PDB file with SEQRES, HELIX, SHEET and CRYST1 records, atoms N, CA, C and O in Angstrom:
SEQRES   1 A   71  MET THR LEU GLN THR SER GLY PRO ILE SER MET SER ASP          
SEQRES   2 A   71  ILE SER ALA GLU PHE GLY PHE GLY ASN LYS LEU SER ASP          
SEQRES   3 A   71  TYR TRP GLY VAL LEU TRP TRP THR ASN SER GLY SER ARG          
SEQRES   4 A   71  GLY TYR PHE SER THR GLY THR ILE SER LEU SER ASP PHE          
SEQRES   5 A   71  TYR GLY LYS ARG ALA THR ASN PRO GLY ALA GLY GLY GLY          
SEQRES   6 A   71  GLY GLY GLY ILE GLU ALA                                      
HELIX    1 AA1 MET A   11  PHE A   18  1                                   8    
HELIX    2 AA2 LEU A   24  TYR A   27  5                                   4    
HELIX    3 AA3 LEU A   49  PHE A   52  5                                   4    
SHEET    1 AA1 2 LEU A  31  TRP A  33  0                                        
SHEET    2 AA1 2 ARG A  39  TYR A  41 -1                                        
CRYST1    1.000    1.000    1.000  90.00  90.00  90.00 P 1           1          
ATOM      1  N   MET A   1       2.729  -5.135  18.296  1.00  0.00           N  
ATOM      2  CA  MET A   1       2.248  -5.296  16.941  1.00  0.00           C  
ATOM      3  C   MET A   1       3.387  -5.845  16.092  1.00  0.00           C  
ATOM      4  O   MET A   1       4.555  -5.541  16.335  1.00  0.00           O  
ATOM      5  N   THR A   2       3.054  -6.627  15.129  1.00  0.00           N  
ATOM      6  CA  THR A   2       4.045  -7.135  14.181  1.00  0.00           C  
ATOM      7  C   THR A   2       3.878  -6.403  12.862  1.00  0.00           C  
ATOM      8  O   THR A   2       2.753  -6.175  12.417  1.00  0.00           O  
ATOM      9  N   LEU A   3       4.973  -6.035  12.240  1.00  0.00           N  
ATOM     10  CA  LEU A   3       4.889  -5.396  10.928  1.00  0.00           C  
ATOM     11  C   LEU A   3       4.388  -6.401   9.895  1.00  0.00           C  
ATOM     12  O   LEU A   3       4.585  -7.607  10.042  1.00  0.00           O  
ATOM     13  N   GLN A   4       3.747  -5.900   8.864  1.00  0.00           N  
ATOM     14  CA  GLN A   4       3.178  -6.762   7.837  1.00  0.00           C  
ATOM     15  C   GLN A   4       4.250  -7.614   7.164  1.00  0.00           C  
ATOM     16  O   GLN A   4       5.440  -7.310   7.246  1.00  0.00           O  
ATOM     17  N   THR A   5       3.817  -8.681   6.499  1.00  0.00           N  
ATOM     18  CA  THR A   5       4.757  -9.594   5.847  1.00  0.00           C  
ATOM     19  C   THR A   5       4.883  -9.344   4.351  1.00  0.00           C  
ATOM     20  O   THR A   5       5.725  -9.951   3.690  1.00  0.00           O  
ATOM     21  N   SER A   6       4.057  -8.458   3.814  1.00  0.00           N  
ATOM     22  CA  SER A   6       4.148  -8.116   2.394  1.00  0.00           C  
ATOM     23  C   SER A   6       3.487  -6.765   2.174  1.00  0.00           C  
ATOM     24  O   SER A   6       2.874  -6.201   3.081  1.00  0.00           O  
ATOM     25  N   GLY A   7       3.621  -6.256   0.957  1.00  0.00           N  
ATOM     26  CA  GLY A   7       3.020  -4.977   0.623  1.00  0.00           C  
ATOM     27  C   GLY A   7       3.903  -3.820   1.033  1.00  0.00           C  
ATOM     28  O   GLY A   7       5.025  -4.015   1.501  1.00  0.00           O  
ATOM     29  N   PRO A   8       3.390  -2.612   0.854  1.00  0.00           N  
ATOM     30  CA  PRO A   8       4.175  -1.417   1.171  1.00  0.00           C  
ATOM     31  C   PRO A   8       4.489  -1.319   2.662  1.00  0.00           C  
ATOM     32  O   PRO A   8       3.628  -1.565   3.507  1.00  0.00           O  
ATOM     33  N   ILE A   9       5.706  -0.963   2.966  1.00  0.00           N  
ATOM     34  CA  ILE A   9       6.115  -0.730   4.345  1.00  0.00           C  
ATOM     35  C   ILE A   9       6.875   0.595   4.358  1.00  0.00           C  
ATOM     36  O   ILE A   9       7.652   0.878   3.446  1.00  0.00           O  
ATOM     37  N   SER A  10       6.652   1.391   5.374  1.00  0.00           N  
ATOM     38  CA  SER A  10       7.267   2.721   5.405  1.00  0.00           C  
ATOM     39  C   SER A  10       8.119   2.899   6.652  1.00  0.00           C  
ATOM     40  O   SER A  10       8.011   2.138   7.613  1.00  0.00           O  
ATOM     41  N   MET A  11       8.949   3.899   6.616  1.00  0.00           N  
ATOM     42  CA  MET A  11       9.770   4.216   7.792  1.00  0.00           C  
ATOM     43  C   MET A  11       8.890   4.616   8.960  1.00  0.00           C  
ATOM     44  O   MET A  11       9.260   4.369  10.108  1.00  0.00           O  
ATOM     45  N   SER A  12       7.739   5.223   8.711  1.00  0.00           N  
ATOM     46  CA  SER A  12       6.856   5.571   9.822  1.00  0.00           C  
ATOM     47  C   SER A  12       6.283   4.309  10.472  1.00  0.00           C  
ATOM     48  O   SER A  12       6.097   4.282  11.689  1.00  0.00           O  
ATOM     49  N   ASP A  13       5.997   3.257   9.684  1.00  0.00           N  
ATOM     50  CA  ASP A  13       5.563   1.970  10.244  1.00  0.00           C  
ATOM     51  C   ASP A  13       6.658   1.396  11.138  1.00  0.00           C  
ATOM     52  O   ASP A  13       6.397   0.959  12.259  1.00  0.00           O  
ATOM     53  N   ILE A  14       7.880   1.406  10.625  1.00  0.00           N  
ATOM     54  CA  ILE A  14       9.025   0.844  11.333  1.00  0.00           C  
ATOM     55  C   ILE A  14       9.312   1.632  12.611  1.00  0.00           C  
ATOM     56  O   ILE A  14       9.547   1.048  13.669  1.00  0.00           O  
ATOM     57  N   SER A  15       9.290   2.950  12.504  1.00  0.00           N  
ATOM     58  CA  SER A  15       9.548   3.790  13.668  1.00  0.00           C  
ATOM     59  C   SER A  15       8.462   3.614  14.723  1.00  0.00           C  
ATOM     60  O   SER A  15       8.757   3.632  15.918  1.00  0.00           O  
ATOM     61  N   ALA A  16       7.218   3.445  14.301  1.00  0.00           N  
ATOM     62  CA  ALA A  16       6.127   3.232  15.256  1.00  0.00           C  
ATOM     63  C   ALA A  16       6.316   1.927  16.024  1.00  0.00           C  
ATOM     64  O   ALA A  16       5.985   1.848  17.207  1.00  0.00           O  
ATOM     65  N   GLU A  17       6.845   0.908  15.358  1.00  0.00           N  
ATOM     66  CA  GLU A  17       7.057  -0.391  16.015  1.00  0.00           C  
ATOM     67  C   GLU A  17       8.312  -0.389  16.872  1.00  0.00           C  
ATOM     68  O   GLU A  17       8.270  -0.822  18.023  1.00  0.00           O  
ATOM     69  N   PHE A  18       9.417   0.085  16.339  1.00  0.00           N  
ATOM     70  CA  PHE A  18      10.708  -0.038  17.023  1.00  0.00           C  
ATOM     71  C   PHE A  18      11.149   1.234  17.753  1.00  0.00           C  
ATOM     72  O   PHE A  18      11.867   1.154  18.750  1.00  0.00           O  
ATOM     73  N   GLY A  19      10.727   2.401  17.268  1.00  0.00           N  
ATOM     74  CA  GLY A  19      11.004   3.647  17.954  1.00  0.00           C  
ATOM     75  C   GLY A  19      12.422   4.186  17.855  1.00  0.00           C  
ATOM     76  O   GLY A  19      12.874   4.905  18.747  1.00  0.00           O  
ATOM     77  N   PHE A  20      13.129   3.847  16.779  1.00  0.00           N  
ATOM     78  CA  PHE A  20      14.505   4.319  16.645  1.00  0.00           C  
ATOM     79  C   PHE A  20      14.685   5.364  15.563  1.00  0.00           C  
ATOM     80  O   PHE A  20      15.813   5.588  15.124  1.00  0.00           O  
ATOM     81  N   GLY A  21      13.638   6.004  15.121  1.00  0.00           N  
ATOM     82  CA  GLY A  21      13.780   7.085  14.161  1.00  0.00           C  
ATOM     83  C   GLY A  21      13.520   6.682  12.730  1.00  0.00           C  
ATOM     84  O   GLY A  21      12.992   5.605  12.452  1.00  0.00           O  
ATOM     85  N   ASN A  22      13.901   7.570  11.824  1.00  0.00           N  
ATOM     86  CA  ASN A  22      13.553   7.414  10.417  1.00  0.00           C  
ATOM     87  C   ASN A  22      14.729   7.179   9.486  1.00  0.00           C  
ATOM     88  O   ASN A  22      14.621   7.419   8.284  1.00  0.00           O  
ATOM     89  N   LYS A  23      15.849   6.715  10.019  1.00  0.00           N  
ATOM     90  CA  LYS A  23      16.996   6.355   9.182  1.00  0.00           C  
ATOM     91  C   LYS A  23      17.265   4.864   9.383  1.00  0.00           C  
ATOM     92  O   LYS A  23      17.335   4.391  10.517  1.00  0.00           O  
ATOM     93  N   LEU A  24      17.413   4.132   8.291  1.00  0.00           N  
ATOM     94  CA  LEU A  24      17.660   2.689   8.399  1.00  0.00           C  
ATOM     95  C   LEU A  24      18.913   2.383   9.216  1.00  0.00           C  
ATOM     96  O   LEU A  24      18.956   1.387   9.938  1.00  0.00           O  
ATOM     97  N   SER A  25      19.918   3.224   9.104  1.00  0.00           N  
ATOM     98  CA  SER A  25      21.157   2.964   9.840  1.00  0.00           C  
ATOM     99  C   SER A  25      20.954   3.044  11.359  1.00  0.00           C  
ATOM    100  O   SER A  25      21.773   2.520  12.114  1.00  0.00           O  
ATOM    101  N   ASP A  26      19.879   3.691  11.813  1.00  0.00           N  
ATOM    102  CA  ASP A  26      19.582   3.747  13.248  1.00  0.00           C  
ATOM    103  C   ASP A  26      19.205   2.375  13.805  1.00  0.00           C  
ATOM    104  O   ASP A  26      19.165   2.193  15.022  1.00  0.00           O  
ATOM    105  N   TYR A  27      18.929   1.416  12.933  1.00  0.00           N  
ATOM    106  CA  TYR A  27      18.467   0.092  13.351  1.00  0.00           C  
ATOM    107  C   TYR A  27      19.578  -0.965  13.353  1.00  0.00           C  
ATOM    108  O   TYR A  27      19.316  -2.124  13.674  1.00  0.00           O  
ATOM    109  N   TRP A  28      20.792  -0.591  13.005  1.00  0.00           N  
ATOM    110  CA  TRP A  28      21.908  -1.542  13.038  1.00  0.00           C  
ATOM    111  C   TRP A  28      22.045  -2.125  14.434  1.00  0.00           C  
ATOM    112  O   TRP A  28      22.130  -1.383  15.413  1.00  0.00           O  
ATOM    113  N   GLY A  29      22.068  -3.423  14.530  1.00  0.00           N  
ATOM    114  CA  GLY A  29      22.262  -4.100  15.808  1.00  0.00           C  
ATOM    115  C   GLY A  29      21.042  -4.179  16.699  1.00  0.00           C  
ATOM    116  O   GLY A  29      21.143  -4.683  17.817  1.00  0.00           O  
ATOM    117  N   VAL A  30      19.888  -3.701  16.250  1.00  0.00           N  
ATOM    118  CA  VAL A  30      18.666  -3.725  17.054  1.00  0.00           C  
ATOM    119  C   VAL A  30      18.066  -5.138  17.038  1.00  0.00           C  
ATOM    120  O   VAL A  30      17.985  -5.775  15.988  1.00  0.00           O  
ATOM    121  N   LEU A  31      17.655  -5.610  18.198  1.00  0.00           N  
ATOM    122  CA  LEU A  31      17.021  -6.925  18.348  1.00  0.00           C  
ATOM    123  C   LEU A  31      15.621  -6.899  17.767  1.00  0.00           C  
ATOM    124  O   LEU A  31      14.864  -5.956  17.996  1.00  0.00           O  
ATOM    125  N   TRP A  32      15.274  -7.946  17.005  1.00  0.00           N  
ATOM    126  CA  TRP A  32      13.920  -8.106  16.493  1.00  0.00           C  
ATOM    127  C   TRP A  32      13.389  -9.482  16.851  1.00  0.00           C  
ATOM    128  O   TRP A  32      14.161 -10.395  17.143  1.00  0.00           O  
ATOM    129  N   TRP A  33      12.081  -9.632  16.830  1.00  0.00           N  
ATOM    130  CA  TRP A  33      11.382 -10.890  17.080  1.00  0.00           C  
ATOM    131  C   TRP A  33      10.392 -11.145  15.961  1.00  0.00           C  
ATOM    132  O   TRP A  33      10.014 -10.222  15.240  1.00  0.00           O  
ATOM    133  N   THR A  34       9.966 -12.404  15.811  1.00  0.00           N  
ATOM    134  CA  THR A  34       8.842 -12.746  14.945  1.00  0.00           C  
ATOM    135  C   THR A  34       7.746 -13.321  15.837  1.00  0.00           C  
ATOM    136  O   THR A  34       7.987 -13.628  17.005  1.00  0.00           O  
ATOM    137  N   ASN A  35       6.547 -13.466  15.287  1.00  0.00           N  
ATOM    138  CA  ASN A  35       5.441 -14.014  16.077  1.00  0.00           C  
ATOM    139  C   ASN A  35       5.703 -15.442  16.531  1.00  0.00           C  
ATOM    140  O   ASN A  35       5.128 -15.886  17.524  1.00  0.00           O  
ATOM    141  N   SER A  36       6.563 -16.169  15.819  1.00  0.00           N  
ATOM    142  CA  SER A  36       6.862 -17.551  16.195  1.00  0.00           C  
ATOM    143  C   SER A  36       7.905 -17.632  17.310  1.00  0.00           C  
ATOM    144  O   SER A  36       8.212 -18.720  17.797  1.00  0.00           O  
ATOM    145  N   GLY A  37       8.451 -16.478  17.715  1.00  0.00           N  
ATOM    146  CA  GLY A  37       9.438 -16.455  18.790  1.00  0.00           C  
ATOM    147  C   GLY A  37      10.877 -16.440  18.319  1.00  0.00           C  
ATOM    148  O   GLY A  37      11.796 -16.392  19.137  1.00  0.00           O  
ATOM    149  N   SER A  38      11.089 -16.481  16.998  1.00  0.00           N  
ATOM    150  CA  SER A  38      12.452 -16.354  16.478  1.00  0.00           C  
ATOM    151  C   SER A  38      12.946 -14.945  16.759  1.00  0.00           C  
ATOM    152  O   SER A  38      12.154 -14.007  16.862  1.00  0.00           O  
ATOM    153  N   ARG A  39      14.255 -14.803  16.882  1.00  0.00           N  
ATOM    154  CA  ARG A  39      14.810 -13.474  17.106  1.00  0.00           C  
ATOM    155  C   ARG A  39      16.127 -13.328  16.385  1.00  0.00           C  
ATOM    156  O   ARG A  39      16.732 -14.311  15.957  1.00  0.00           O  
ATOM    157  N   GLY A  40      16.559 -12.108  16.257  1.00  0.00           N  
ATOM    158  CA  GLY A  40      17.828 -11.820  15.603  1.00  0.00           C  
ATOM    159  C   GLY A  40      18.137 -10.348  15.748  1.00  0.00           C  
ATOM    160  O   GLY A  40      17.478  -9.629  16.499  1.00  0.00           O  
ATOM    161  N   TYR A  41      19.138  -9.914  15.026  1.00  0.00           N  
ATOM    162  CA  TYR A  41      19.555  -8.522  15.056  1.00  0.00           C  
ATOM    163  C   TYR A  41      19.663  -8.016  13.629  1.00  0.00           C  
ATOM    164  O   TYR A  41      20.092  -8.741  12.732  1.00  0.00           O  
ATOM    165  N   PHE A  42      19.271  -6.769  13.428  1.00  0.00           N  
ATOM    166  CA  PHE A  42      19.432  -6.196  12.102  1.00  0.00           C  
ATOM    167  C   PHE A  42      20.919  -6.039  11.824  1.00  0.00           C  
ATOM    168  O   PHE A  42      21.679  -5.575  12.674  1.00  0.00           O  
ATOM    169  N   SER A  43      21.310  -6.425  10.649  1.00  0.00           N  
ATOM    170  CA  SER A  43      22.701  -6.418  10.227  1.00  0.00           C  
ATOM    171  C   SER A  43      23.315  -5.032  10.337  1.00  0.00           C  
ATOM    172  O   SER A  43      22.621  -4.020  10.233  1.00  0.00           O  
ATOM    173  N   THR A  44      24.610  -5.001  10.546  1.00  0.00           N  
ATOM    174  CA  THR A  44      25.311  -3.720  10.537  1.00  0.00           C  
ATOM    175  C   THR A  44      25.745  -3.356   9.126  1.00  0.00           C  
ATOM    176  O   THR A  44      26.403  -2.336   8.917  1.00  0.00           O  
ATOM    177  N   GLY A  45      25.381  -4.180   8.169  1.00  0.00           N  
ATOM    178  CA  GLY A  45      25.652  -3.866   6.770  1.00  0.00           C  
ATOM    179  C   GLY A  45      24.475  -3.099   6.197  1.00  0.00           C  
ATOM    180  O   GLY A  45      23.887  -2.251   6.869  1.00  0.00           O  
ATOM    181  N   THR A  46      24.141  -3.396   4.973  1.00  0.00           N  
ATOM    182  CA  THR A  46      23.034  -2.723   4.310  1.00  0.00           C  
ATOM    183  C   THR A  46      21.710  -3.265   4.824  1.00  0.00           C  
ATOM    184  O   THR A  46      21.481  -4.475   4.832  1.00  0.00           O  
ATOM    185  N   ILE A  47      20.858  -2.374   5.245  1.00  0.00           N  
ATOM    186  CA  ILE A  47      19.516  -2.736   5.705  1.00  0.00           C  
ATOM    187  C   ILE A  47      18.521  -2.163   4.705  1.00  0.00           C  
ATOM    188  O   ILE A  47      18.664  -1.023   4.264  1.00  0.00           O  
ATOM    189  N   SER A  48      17.512  -2.953   4.348  1.00  0.00           N  
ATOM    190  CA  SER A  48      16.471  -2.453   3.456  1.00  0.00           C  
ATOM    191  C   SER A  48      15.120  -2.545   4.166  1.00  0.00           C  
ATOM    192  O   SER A  48      14.980  -3.242   5.171  1.00  0.00           O  
ATOM    193  N   LEU A  49      14.144  -1.841   3.636  1.00  0.00           N  
ATOM    194  CA  LEU A  49      12.814  -1.862   4.238  1.00  0.00           C  
ATOM    195  C   LEU A  49      12.268  -3.282   4.327  1.00  0.00           C  
ATOM    196  O   LEU A  49      11.587  -3.619   5.295  1.00  0.00           O  
ATOM    197  N   SER A  50      12.556  -4.117   3.335  1.00  0.00           N  
ATOM    198  CA  SER A  50      12.031  -5.483   3.334  1.00  0.00           C  
ATOM    199  C   SER A  50      12.590  -6.335   4.471  1.00  0.00           C  
ATOM    200  O   SER A  50      12.002  -7.362   4.809  1.00  0.00           O  
ATOM    201  N   ASP A  51      13.714  -5.931   5.068  1.00  0.00           N  
ATOM    202  CA  ASP A  51      14.259  -6.663   6.220  1.00  0.00           C  
ATOM    203  C   ASP A  51      13.325  -6.610   7.421  1.00  0.00           C  
ATOM    204  O   ASP A  51      13.469  -7.408   8.347  1.00  0.00           O  
ATOM    205  N   PHE A  52      12.374  -5.687   7.424  1.00  0.00           N  
ATOM    206  CA  PHE A  52      11.475  -5.501   8.560  1.00  0.00           C  
ATOM    207  C   PHE A  52      10.174  -6.291   8.435  1.00  0.00           C  
ATOM    208  O   PHE A  52       9.383  -6.327   9.378  1.00  0.00           O  
ATOM    209  N   TYR A  53       9.939  -6.929   7.276  1.00  0.00           N  
ATOM    210  CA  TYR A  53       8.713  -7.698   7.107  1.00  0.00           C  
ATOM    211  C   TYR A  53       8.581  -8.768   8.184  1.00  0.00           C  
ATOM    212  O   TYR A  53       9.507  -9.547   8.412  1.00  0.00           O  
ATOM    213  N   GLY A  54       7.433  -8.801   8.841  1.00  0.00           N  
ATOM    214  CA  GLY A  54       7.138  -9.831   9.830  1.00  0.00           C  
ATOM    215  C   GLY A  54       7.885  -9.676  11.151  1.00  0.00           C  
ATOM    216  O   GLY A  54       7.845 -10.579  11.986  1.00  0.00           O  
ATOM    217  N   LYS A  55       8.562  -8.556  11.355  1.00  0.00           N  
ATOM    218  CA  LYS A  55       9.353  -8.362  12.572  1.00  0.00           C  
ATOM    219  C   LYS A  55       8.562  -7.545  13.589  1.00  0.00           C  
ATOM    220  O   LYS A  55       7.646  -6.800  13.241  1.00  0.00           O  
ATOM    221  N   ARG A  56       8.939  -7.705  14.839  1.00  0.00           N  
ATOM    222  CA  ARG A  56       8.337  -6.944  15.936  1.00  0.00           C  
ATOM    223  C   ARG A  56       9.414  -6.594  16.942  1.00  0.00           C  
ATOM    224  O   ARG A  56      10.474  -7.219  16.968  1.00  0.00           O  
ATOM    225  N   ALA A  57       9.147  -5.599  17.766  1.00  0.00           N  
ATOM    226  CA  ALA A  57      10.135  -5.125  18.722  1.00  0.00           C  
ATOM    227  C   ALA A  57      10.126  -5.900  20.030  1.00  0.00           C  
ATOM    228  O   ALA A  57      11.088  -5.826  20.795  1.00  0.00           O  
ATOM    229  N   THR A  58       9.063  -6.640  20.299  1.00  0.00           N  
ATOM    230  CA  THR A  58       8.937  -7.325  21.587  1.00  0.00           C  
ATOM    231  C   THR A  58       8.798  -8.828  21.424  1.00  0.00           C  
ATOM    232  O   THR A  58       8.339  -9.315  20.391  1.00  0.00           O  
ATOM    233  N   ASN A  59       9.196  -9.547  22.443  1.00  0.00           N  
ATOM    234  CA  ASN A  59       9.074 -10.999  22.472  1.00  0.00           C  
ATOM    235  C   ASN A  59       7.610 -11.372  22.584  1.00  0.00           C  
ATOM    236  O   ASN A  59       6.949 -10.960  23.537  1.00  0.00           O  
ATOM    237  N   PRO A  60       7.075 -12.144  21.636  1.00  0.00           N  
ATOM    238  CA  PRO A  60       5.648 -12.473  21.681  1.00  0.00           C  
ATOM    239  C   PRO A  60       5.295 -13.390  22.859  1.00  0.00           C  
ATOM    240  O   PRO A  60       4.128 -13.488  23.236  1.00  0.00           O  
ATOM    241  N   GLY A  61       6.283 -14.052  23.431  1.00  0.00           N  
ATOM    242  CA  GLY A  61       6.016 -14.955  24.548  1.00  0.00           C  
ATOM    243  C   GLY A  61       6.181 -14.308  25.902  1.00  0.00           C  
ATOM    244  O   GLY A  61       6.062 -14.981  26.926  1.00  0.00           O  
ATOM    245  N   ALA A  62       6.455 -13.010  25.931  1.00  0.00           N  
ATOM    246  CA  ALA A  62       6.716 -12.339  27.200  1.00  0.00           C  
ATOM    247  C   ALA A  62       5.548 -11.453  27.616  1.00  0.00           C  
ATOM    248  O   ALA A  62       5.743 -10.389  28.203  1.00  0.00           O  
ATOM    249  N   GLY A  63       4.352 -11.894  27.312  1.00  0.00           N  
ATOM    250  CA  GLY A  63       3.175 -11.095  27.659  1.00  0.00           C  
ATOM    251  C   GLY A  63       2.953 -11.041  29.158  1.00  0.00           C  
ATOM    252  O   GLY A  63       3.520 -11.825  29.919  1.00  0.00           O  
ATOM    253  N   GLY A  64       2.145 -10.133  29.550  1.00  0.00           N  
ATOM    254  CA  GLY A  64       1.817  -9.976  30.969  1.00  0.00           C  
ATOM    255  C   GLY A  64       0.858 -11.061  31.427  1.00  0.00           C  
ATOM    256  O   GLY A  64       0.280 -11.781  30.613  1.00  0.00           O  
ATOM    257  N   GLY A  65       0.701 -11.167  32.707  1.00  0.00           N  
ATOM    258  CA  GLY A  65      -0.210 -12.139  33.267  1.00  0.00           C  
ATOM    259  C   GLY A  65      -1.644 -11.684  33.146  1.00  0.00           C  
ATOM    260  O   GLY A  65      -1.923 -10.495  32.996  1.00  0.00           O  
ATOM    261  N   GLY A  66      -2.547 -12.635  33.212  1.00  0.00           N  
ATOM    262  CA  GLY A  66      -3.968 -12.310  33.140  1.00  0.00           C  
ATOM    263  C   GLY A  66      -4.499 -11.909  34.491  1.00  0.00           C  
ATOM    264  O   GLY A  66      -3.872 -12.152  35.523  1.00  0.00           O  
ATOM    265  N   GLY A  67      -5.641 -11.302  34.474  1.00  0.00           N  
ATOM    266  CA  GLY A  67      -6.292 -10.902  35.715  1.00  0.00           C  
ATOM    267  C   GLY A  67      -6.940 -12.098  36.388  1.00  0.00           C  
ATOM    268  O   GLY A  67      -7.445 -13.002  35.722  1.00  0.00           O  
ATOM    269  N   GLY A  68      -6.923 -12.096  37.656  1.00  0.00           N  
ATOM    270  CA  GLY A  68      -7.540 -13.191  38.411  1.00  0.00           C  
ATOM    271  C   GLY A  68      -8.829 -12.742  39.063  1.00  0.00           C  
ATOM    272  O   GLY A  68      -9.219 -11.577  38.978  1.00  0.00           O  
ATOM    273  N   ILE A  69      -9.470 -13.670  39.703  1.00  0.00           N  
ATOM    274  CA  ILE A  69     -10.696 -13.362  40.423  1.00  0.00           C  
ATOM    275  C   ILE A  69     -10.365 -13.323  41.897  1.00  0.00           C  
ATOM    276  O   ILE A  69      -9.800 -14.271  42.441  1.00  0.00           O  
ATOM    277  N   GLU A  70     -10.718 -12.227  42.542  1.00  0.00           N  
ATOM    278  CA  GLU A  70     -10.473 -12.116  43.978  1.00  0.00           C  
ATOM    279  C   GLU A  70     -11.580 -12.816  44.718  1.00  0.00           C  
ATOM    280  O   GLU A  70     -12.755 -12.704  44.369  1.00  0.00           O  
ATOM    281  N   ALA A  71     -11.189 -13.541  45.743  1.00  0.00           N  
ATOM    282  CA  ALA A  71     -12.191 -14.241  46.555  1.00  0.00           C  
ATOM    283  C   ALA A  71     -12.613 -13.362  47.708  1.00  0.00           C  
ATOM    284  O   ALA A  71     -13.451 -13.764  48.515  1.00  0.00           O  
TER     285      ALA A  71                                                      
END                                                                             
């Protein structure tokens, strides 16, 4: 899931996506992705809730394979 790009965002939303707890400092250096495949790391400086807009914990291009038909 990707976090929303606007509106209210909470630590519970962020923790549900990334799983690193409820303190912003727990996310320093954590890898993030966007739906377009861009990636980066949360800064080791000041992190704010708005830094998480549009971010996701997983690579959107690394999905699993589809099911096939057995002959």
